[in-house]
C-alpha positions as CSV (number, residue, x, y, z in Angstrom):
1,M,-13.2,92.8,59.6
2,A,-13.7,90.9,62.9
3,I,-16.0,92.0,65.8
4,D,-16.0,90.4,69.2
5,G,-18.9,90.1,71.6
6,T,-18.1,93.6,73.0
7,M,-18.1,95.3,69.6
8,G,-14.2,95.6,69.5
9,T,-12.9,95.4,65.9
10,Q,-9.8,94.0,64.3
11,G,-8.9,95.0,60.9
12,G,-8.8,92.5,58.1
13,V,-6.0,92.3,55.6
14,G,-5.4,90.6,52.3
15,F,-4.9,86.9,51.8
16,V,-1.2,87.6,51.1
17,R,0.3,90.1,53.6
18,R,3.9,91.1,53.5
19,G,5.9,90.2,56.6
20,A,9.4,91.4,57.0
21,I,12.1,89.3,58.6
22,T,13.8,90.9,61.6
23,G,16.0,89.8,64.5
24,N,19.3,88.2,65.0
25,R,18.8,84.7,66.3
26,I,22.1,83.1,65.6
27,A,24.3,85.6,64.0
28,T,23.9,88.5,61.5
29,A,24.0,87.3,58.0
30,R,26.7,89.5,56.4
31,K,29.5,89.9,54.1
32,T,32.4,92.3,54.6
33,A,35.0,93.3,52.0
34,G,34.0,90.4,49.8
35,K,34.8,87.9,52.6
36,S,32.1,85.4,53.5
37,E,31.2,85.3,57.2
38,P,29.7,82.4,59.2
39,F,25.9,82.0,58.9
40,T,25.8,83.1,55.3
41,T,25.0,80.8,52.4
42,Q,28.4,81.6,50.8
43,H,30.2,80.5,53.9
44,F,28.1,77.4,54.3
45,R,28.7,76.2,50.7
46,K,32.4,76.5,51.2
47,W,32.2,74.7,54.6
48,A,29.9,71.9,53.1
49,A,32.3,71.3,50.2
50,D,34.7,69.7,52.7
51,L,32.1,67.1,53.7
52,R,31.6,63.8,52.0
53,L,28.2,62.3,51.4
54,D,27.5,58.5,51.7
55,S,28.6,58.3,48.1
56,L,32.0,59.8,49.2
57,K,31.3,62.7,46.8
58,P,31.6,66.3,48.1
59,W,28.4,67.8,49.4
60,I,27.4,70.4,46.8
61,I,24.6,72.5,48.1
62,E,21.6,72.3,45.8
63,P,19.4,75.4,45.0
64,F,16.5,74.3,47.2
65,Q,18.8,73.7,50.1
66,Q,20.4,77.1,49.6
67,A,17.1,78.9,49.6
68,F,16.2,77.3,52.9
69,L,19.5,78.2,54.4
70,A,19.2,81.8,53.3
71,D,16.0,82.1,55.2
72,L,17.3,80.3,58.2
73,F,20.4,82.5,58.3
74,S,18.2,85.6,58.1
75,G,17.4,85.1,61.8
76,V,13.8,83.9,61.7
77,S,12.9,82.0,64.8
78,V,11.0,79.1,63.2
79,A,11.9,77.3,60.1
80,W,9.8,74.5,58.6
81,W,11.1,72.3,55.8
82,V,8.4,70.0,54.4
83,L,9.4,67.8,51.5
84,P,8.6,64.3,50.1
85,E,10.7,61.5,51.5
86,G,14.1,60.9,49.9
87,N,15.0,64.5,49.3
88,A,17.9,64.4,51.8
89,K,16.3,66.7,54.3
90,T,17.6,64.7,57.3
91,T,21.1,64.6,55.8
92,A,21.0,68.3,55.1
93,T,19.7,69.1,58.6
94,A,22.5,67.0,60.1
95,G,25.0,69.2,58.3
96,I,23.2,72.3,59.5
97,A,23.5,71.0,63.1
98,L,27.2,70.4,62.7
99,Y,27.8,73.8,61.2
100,H,25.9,75.5,64.0
101,A,27.9,73.5,66.6
102,E,31.2,74.5,65.1
103,H,30.4,78.2,64.6
104,R,28.5,79.1,67.7
105,A,30.3,78.6,71.0
106,A,28.6,76.6,73.7
107,A,25.7,75.8,71.4
108,G,22.9,73.5,72.6
109,I,21.3,71.5,69.7
110,P,18.7,69.0,70.9
111,V,17.3,66.6,68.2
112,G,13.9,65.1,68.8
113,A,11.7,62.7,66.8
114,S,8.7,60.5,67.3
115,S,11.1,58.0,68.8
116,R,14.7,58.0,69.9
117,E,15.4,55.5,67.2
118,Q,14.0,57.9,64.5
119,A,16.2,60.7,65.8
120,Q,19.1,58.3,65.7
121,I,19.0,58.6,61.9
122,L,20.1,62.2,62.0
123,Y,22.8,61.3,64.6
124,A,24.0,58.6,62.2
125,Q,24.1,61.1,59.3
126,A,26.0,63.7,61.4
127,K,28.5,61.0,62.6
128,G,29.0,59.9,58.9
129,F,29.9,63.4,57.9
130,I,32.5,63.5,60.7
131,E,34.0,60.2,59.9
132,R,34.3,61.0,56.2
133,S,35.9,64.5,56.8
134,P,39.3,64.6,58.4
135,R,38.9,68.3,59.4
136,L,35.6,67.5,61.2
137,E,37.0,64.4,62.8
138,A,39.6,66.5,64.4
139,I,37.2,68.8,66.2
140,F,34.1,66.6,66.9
141,R,33.8,63.7,69.3
142,C,30.9,61.2,69.1
143,F,29.5,59.4,72.1
144,D,27.4,56.7,70.7
145,G,26.0,55.3,74.0
146,Y,24.6,58.8,74.8
147,R,23.9,59.8,71.3
148,I,25.9,63.1,71.9
149,I,28.2,64.8,69.5
150,E,30.6,67.4,71.1
151,C,32.6,70.0,69.5
152,K,36.0,69.9,71.2
153,K,37.0,73.5,70.4
154,N,34.0,75.4,71.8
155,G,31.9,73.0,74.0
156,S,28.9,72.9,71.7
157,K,26.8,69.7,71.8
158,I,24.3,67.9,69.5
159,E,22.1,65.6,71.7
160,I,19.5,63.1,70.7
161,K,16.5,63.5,73.0
162,A,13.5,61.2,73.6
163,A,10.2,62.5,72.1
164,D,8.6,62.7,75.5
165,P,8.4,66.3,76.6
166,K,8.7,65.1,80.2
167,T,12.2,64.0,79.6
168,A,13.2,66.7,77.1
169,D,12.4,69.7,79.3
170,G,15.9,70.4,80.6
171,V,17.3,72.1,77.6
172,I,18.0,75.7,76.6
173,P,18.5,75.3,72.8
174,T,20.4,77.7,70.5
175,L,19.1,75.5,67.6
176,A,16.4,72.9,68.3
177,I,15.6,70.3,65.6
178,V,12.4,68.3,65.5
179,E,12.6,65.3,63.1
180,E,9.7,64.0,61.0
181,L,7.2,66.2,62.8
182,H,4.3,64.4,61.1
183,R,5.1,61.2,63.0
184,H,4.8,62.7,66.4
185,K,1.6,61.8,68.3
186,D,1.1,65.6,69.0
187,M,3.0,68.9,68.9
188,S,3.9,69.0,72.6
189,L,7.6,68.5,72.1
190,Y,7.7,71.1,69.3
191,R,5.8,73.6,71.4
192,L,8.1,73.0,74.4
193,W,11.2,73.7,72.4
194,R,9.6,76.6,70.6
195,G,9.2,78.3,74.0
196,K,12.8,77.4,75.1
197,I,14.5,79.0,72.1
198,E,13.4,82.4,73.3
199,K,15.9,82.3,76.2
200,Q,19.0,82.6,74.0
201,G,17.5,84.0,70.9
202,G,17.7,80.5,69.3
203,Q,15.9,78.9,66.3
204,I,13.9,75.8,65.8
205,I,13.9,73.7,62.6
206,A,11.0,71.3,61.9
207,I,11.5,68.8,59.0
208,S,8.7,66.6,57.8
209,T,6.8,64.9,55.1
210,A,2.9,65.2,54.8
211,G,0.9,64.0,57.8
212,E,-2.6,62.6,58.3
213,P,-5.5,64.8,57.1
214,G,-6.9,66.7,60.0
215,S,-3.9,66.1,62.3
216,E,-2.5,68.8,64.4
217,F,0.6,68.8,62.2
218,E,-1.4,69.3,59.1
219,L,-3.6,72.0,60.7
220,T,-0.5,73.9,61.7
221,R,1.1,73.5,58.2
222,D,-2.1,74.6,56.7
223,S,-2.3,77.7,58.8
224,M,1.3,78.7,57.9
225,R,0.5,78.3,54.2
226,Q,-2.5,80.6,54.6
227,S,-1.2,82.9,57.3
228,R,-2.5,86.5,57.1
229,D,0.7,87.7,58.6
230,A,3.0,86.1,56.0
231,K,4.1,86.9,52.5
232,I,3.2,83.8,50.6
233,T,4.8,82.9,47.2
234,R,3.8,79.9,45.2
235,D,5.7,78.6,42.2
236,G,4.3,75.3,40.9
237,A,4.9,72.6,43.6
238,F,6.8,75.0,45.9
239,T,5.2,77.3,48.5
240,R,7.2,79.7,50.6
241,A,5.4,81.5,53.5
242,I,7.5,83.9,55.5
243,S,6.8,86.4,58.3
244,K,8.8,88.1,60.9
245,D,8.6,85.0,63.1
246,F,8.5,81.9,60.8
247,V,9.4,80.6,57.4
248,L,7.9,77.6,55.7
249,H,9.4,75.9,52.7
250,D,6.9,73.5,51.4
251,W,7.2,71.1,48.4
252,A,4.2,69.2,47.3
253,V,2.2,68.3,44.2
254,P,-0.5,71.0,43.8
255,E,-3.8,70.0,45.2
256,N,-5.4,69.9,41.8
257,G,-2.4,68.1,40.2
258,D,-2.3,64.6,38.7
259,V,-0.3,62.5,41.1
260,E,0.2,60.0,38.3
261,D,2.0,62.6,36.1
262,L,5.6,61.7,37.0
263,A,6.9,65.0,35.4
264,L,4.7,66.9,37.8
265,V,5.6,64.7,40.8
266,K,9.3,65.4,40.0
267,T,8.7,69.2,40.4
268,A,7.8,68.4,44.1
269,N,11.0,66.4,44.6
270,P,13.7,69.1,44.1
271,L,16.7,66.8,44.9
272,K,18.7,66.3,41.6
273,A,19.2,62.6,42.4
274,I,15.4,62.1,42.2
275,T,14.7,61.6,38.5
276,I,11.6,60.7,36.6
277,A,13.1,57.2,36.0
278,R,13.6,56.8,39.7
279,L,10.0,57.9,40.5
280,R,8.7,55.5,37.9
281,R,10.5,52.6,39.5
282,L,9.0,53.6,42.9
283,R,5.5,54.0,41.5
284,N,5.6,50.6,39.7
285,D,6.8,48.7,42.7
286,P,4.3,46.0,43.6
287,A,4.2,47.1,47.2
288,M,3.5,50.8,46.4
289,T,0.0,52.0,47.3
290,L,-1.7,55.1,46.0
291,E,-2.1,56.3,49.5
292,H,1.6,56.0,50.3
293,W,2.5,57.5,47.0
294,R,0.4,60.6,47.5
295,R,1.6,61.2,51.0
296,F,5.3,60.3,50.9
297,N,6.2,61.0,47.4
298,C,3.9,63.8,46.5
299,D,3.8,65.3,50.0
300,L,-0.1,65.3,50.1
301,P,-2.4,66.1,51.7
302,T,-1.6,69.6,52.3
303,R,-5.0,70.5,53.4
304,G,-6.5,67.1,53.1
305,S,-8.0,65.4,50.1
306,L,-11.5,66.6,51.1
307,A,-10.6,70.4,50.9
308,A,-13.4,72.1,49.1
309,I,-11.4,74.9,47.5
310,S,-7.8,74.6,46.4
311,E,-5.4,77.4,47.2
312,A,-4.8,77.9,43.5
313,E,-8.5,78.3,42.7
314,W,-9.0,80.8,45.5
315,E,-6.0,82.9,44.6
316,A,-7.0,83.0,41.0
317,A,-10.3,84.6,41.9
318,A,-8.7,87.4,44.0
319,T,-9.1,90.9,42.6
320,E,-8.1,94.4,43.5
321,D,-11.6,95.4,42.6
322,R,-13.7,96.7,45.5
323,I,-17.4,97.4,46.0
324,P,-17.7,101.2,45.7
325,E,-19.1,103.1,48.6
326,R,-22.8,103.9,48.4
327,T,-23.4,101.2,45.9
328,P,-26.4,99.0,46.9
329,I,-25.5,95.5,47.8
330,W,-26.9,92.2,48.8
331,L,-25.8,90.7,52.1
332,G,-25.3,87.0,52.9
333,M,-25.6,86.1,56.6
334,D,-24.8,83.0,58.6
335,V,-25.9,83.5,62.2
336,S,-24.6,81.7,65.3
337,W,-25.1,82.7,69.0
338,S,-22.4,80.7,70.9
339,D,-19.1,78.9,70.4
340,D,-19.0,80.0,66.8
341,T,-19.0,83.1,64.6
342,T,-21.6,85.0,62.7
343,A,-20.5,86.1,59.2
344,L,-21.9,88.9,57.1
345,M,-20.9,88.8,53.4
346,P,-21.4,91.9,51.1
347,F,-22.2,90.8,47.4
348,L,-22.4,92.9,44.3
349,A,-23.7,91.4,41.1
350,R,-23.3,93.5,37.9
351,S,-24.0,90.5,35.7
352,K,-23.9,86.7,35.6
353,T,-20.2,86.8,34.9
354,D,-19.3,89.8,37.1
355,R,-20.0,89.2,40.8
356,L,-17.9,90.5,43.6
357,L,-17.6,89.6,47.3
358,G,-16.6,92.4,49.6
359,P,-14.7,92.0,52.8
360,A,-16.5,89.8,55.3
361,T,-17.4,91.0,58.8
362,I,-17.0,88.3,61.4
363,V,-18.9,88.7,64.7
364,R,-17.4,86.5,67.4
365,A,-19.5,85.1,70.2
366,P,-17.9,85.7,73.7
367,R,-16.2,82.6,75.0
368,D,-18.1,82.7,78.3
369,G,-21.6,83.3,77.1
370,K,-24.1,83.9,74.2
371,L,-23.8,86.6,71.6
372,H,-26.2,89.5,72.2
373,P,-28.5,90.4,69.2
374,D,-27.5,94.0,69.3
375,T,-23.9,93.1,68.4
376,I,-25.2,91.6,65.1
377,K,-27.5,94.4,64.5
378,Q,-24.7,97.0,65.0
379,A,-22.6,95.2,62.5
380,I,-25.4,95.2,59.9
381,L,-25.9,98.9,60.4
382,E,-22.3,99.6,59.9
383,I,-22.3,97.8,56.6
384,H,-25.6,99.5,55.6
385,G,-23.9,102.9,56.3
386,R,-21.3,102.2,53.8
387,N,-23.4,100.4,51.2
388,P,-27.2,100.4,51.3
389,I,-28.4,96.9,51.7
390,A,-31.1,95.9,49.3
391,V,-31.4,92.2,50.1
392,V,-30.4,90.0,53.0
393,V,-30.1,86.3,52.3
394,M,-30.0,84.2,55.5
395,D,-31.1,81.1,57.2
396,Q,-33.6,82.3,59.7
397,F,-33.3,79.2,61.9
398,R,-32.9,80.7,65.4
399,A,-32.5,84.2,63.9
400,A,-36.2,85.2,63.3
401,D,-35.9,88.2,65.5
402,I,-33.0,89.5,63.4
403,A,-34.8,88.8,60.2
404,A,-37.9,90.7,61.5
405,W,-35.8,93.6,62.5
406,I,-33.8,94.1,59.3
407,P,-36.6,95.6,57.0
408,S,-37.6,98.3,59.5
409,A,-34.0,99.2,60.3
410,T,-32.5,99.2,56.8
411,G,-35.5,98.8,54.2
412,A,-33.9,95.7,52.9
413,R,-35.9,92.7,51.8
414,V,-35.1,89.5,53.7
415,V,-34.9,86.2,51.8
416,A,-34.9,83.0,53.8
417,R,-32.5,80.5,52.5
418,S,-32.5,77.2,54.3
419,Q,-29.2,75.4,54.9
420,L,-30.7,71.9,54.9
421,D,-28.9,69.6,52.6
422,A,-30.9,70.2,49.4
423,M,-30.4,74.0,49.4
424,A,-26.8,73.7,50.7
425,A,-26.0,71.4,47.8
426,I,-27.3,74.0,45.3
427,D,-25.3,76.7,47.0
428,Y,-22.1,74.6,46.8
429,E,-22.6,73.8,43.1
430,K,-23.3,77.4,42.1
431,F,-20.5,78.8,44.2
432,M,-17.9,76.4,42.7
433,E,-19.2,77.0,39.2
434,A,-18.9,80.7,39.6
435,L,-15.5,80.5,41.3
436,R,-13.9,78.2,38.7
437,N,-15.2,80.2,35.8
438,L,-14.1,83.5,37.5
439,W,-17.6,84.9,37.4
440,L,-17.2,85.4,41.1
441,R,-14.3,87.3,42.5
442,H,-13.3,88.2,46.1
443,A,-11.4,91.0,47.7
444,G,-8.8,88.7,49.2
445,D,-9.6,89.7,52.8
446,A,-8.2,87.5,55.5
447,A,-11.5,86.5,57.2
448,L,-13.2,85.1,54.1
449,S,-10.0,83.5,52.8
450,E,-9.4,81.8,56.2
451,H,-13.0,80.4,56.2
452,A,-12.8,79.3,52.6
453,M,-9.5,77.5,53.1
454,N,-11.0,75.7,56.2
455,A,-13.9,74.2,54.4
456,I,-14.2,70.7,53.2
457,A,-16.6,69.3,50.5
458,H,-18.8,67.0,52.5
459,M,-20.5,64.3,50.4
460,M,-24.1,63.7,51.3
461,P,-26.1,60.4,50.9
462,S,-27.4,61.9,47.6
463,G,-23.9,62.0,46.2
464,K,-24.0,65.8,46.1
465,H,-21.6,68.1,48.2
466,R,-22.0,70.9,50.6
467,F,-19.5,73.1,52.4
468,E,-18.7,71.9,55.9
469,R,-16.0,72.5,58.5
470,P,-13.6,69.6,58.8
471,N,-15.0,68.4,62.2
472,R,-16.3,69.8,65.4
473,T,-13.6,68.4,67.7
474,Q,-11.3,70.4,69.8
475,V,-7.5,70.5,69.2
476,R,-5.9,71.1,72.6
477,G,-8.8,73.3,73.6
478,R,-8.9,75.3,70.3
479,R,-12.0,75.0,68.2
480,I,-11.4,74.1,64.5
481,Q,-11.6,77.4,62.6
482,P,-15.0,78.1,61.2
483,V,-16.4,78.3,57.6
484,D,-19.3,80.7,58.3
485,A,-18.1,83.5,55.9
486,L,-17.9,80.9,53.0
487,I,-21.4,79.7,54.0
488,A,-22.8,83.2,53.9
489,A,-21.1,83.8,50.6
490,A,-22.4,80.6,49.1
491,M,-26.0,81.5,50.3
492,V,-26.1,84.9,48.8
493,N,-24.5,83.8,45.6
494,G,-26.8,80.8,45.4
495,E,-29.9,83.1,45.8
496,Y,-28.7,85.2,42.9
497,A,-27.8,82.2,40.7
498,A,-30.6,79.8,41.6
499,P,-33.5,81.6,43.4
500,Q,-35.6,79.4,45.6
501,D,-38.8,80.4,43.9
502,G,-37.4,79.8,40.4
503,G,-37.2,83.5,39.5
504,K,-34.7,84.8,37.0
505,P,-31.2,85.3,38.5
506,T,-31.1,89.0,37.9
507,T,-30.4,92.0,40.1
508,Q,-33.7,93.4,38.9
509,R,-35.6,90.6,40.6
510,W,-34.9,92.2,44.0
511,G,-34.0,95.7,42.9
512,A,-30.5,97.1,42.3
513,A,-27.6,95.2,43.7
């Protein structure tokens, strides 16, 4: 649950939420009387078989390509395709551009990359398809000087555009393509064309390999992989996130996977031509570095190498179990008054190996001022009305008035738990121990999941770690998303598992929980 500074609420949902695909962006994907129609995978496969690859062999659509096409043809506005280099994503996308140009009259297909030269690669692949296919050569004309491909029968155009949004503004795309998005200096071209496609009910395809940790591309990719509005499916190295507005097909070695395990790396490289033997030759090349291998052959980082909790770890700890109403609880609190969030985290410990985090309540500070204490107090009372609060664990720095008010308002005992490095390191250690052993489970609510996935493991001078946000910089005026719900959860779990005064980690220590 999220609460803003005026006490408005927004209901939380699970970490995985179903999102139906609706709309008709290019054409309705359909089959009638057994005959395939344009913008279906069956029709595309037949169309592509007439094309010749660089090897002069027919283009046989592979399963991972067909899966992407199926989602694209469903009509979703935004389609991201993120794969390691060498998996023919540029070649396949060039084919998609030609197919769209042939089957939609007067189609506008701008192609943008980090440089005009980079986008030239897709142009060259599309031109190659045309030159190697007599049927396409009869209906397409290439203008090399302008980097434009025109469909003679319906006026559709594929046009290479410079990456600068100032010179790429005069387009109304039916299908926009952004090449190697991770290489762009920012997301401005993507955002420009994303807005433009609405005019004609178009679509935008972004293809890429992994970017720099903390880059705008990686933050966007991360948010799609964890979106509360999407249905998310993970199968080994493949993640599919789909909502009514976007789809992401993401191929990457799992965050906790061994990047030196070539069999595992192969699972992140779905193209049949990429074999373990080929990967071994690449890995053993004297010029290959581990950094390049991780990023361009394993498609990492997904969330950055410093991510505190992997997606697999977090999902493994999700449960349908919920804290029953009227059951006494402990409450973890991380308080902030401005430009941040205050998080309240219900916690139920039945035993050392049976701990449960309830849905987080997030109190957001108003953008134009300081959070009023009454807003936090009201949130505490609402939780207390559902589950009597026995113990509140909190850092009392700049929150002494709230700490003094809690016992009289709820009867709960307040435990001060500092978030200086020494105690924060204990909280990190005890939280990760409980999470990985599945002693600690969570309800899968969106707020806690979002904060947990934002967090990095920050190494301190002592060599120990603590939970932190990636940084405190702004991304185009948007604050990096907070980690306060995770901090609150770590504090209350830490007090249970490792009390500050050395007491036994039992619920009886503070009364029933």
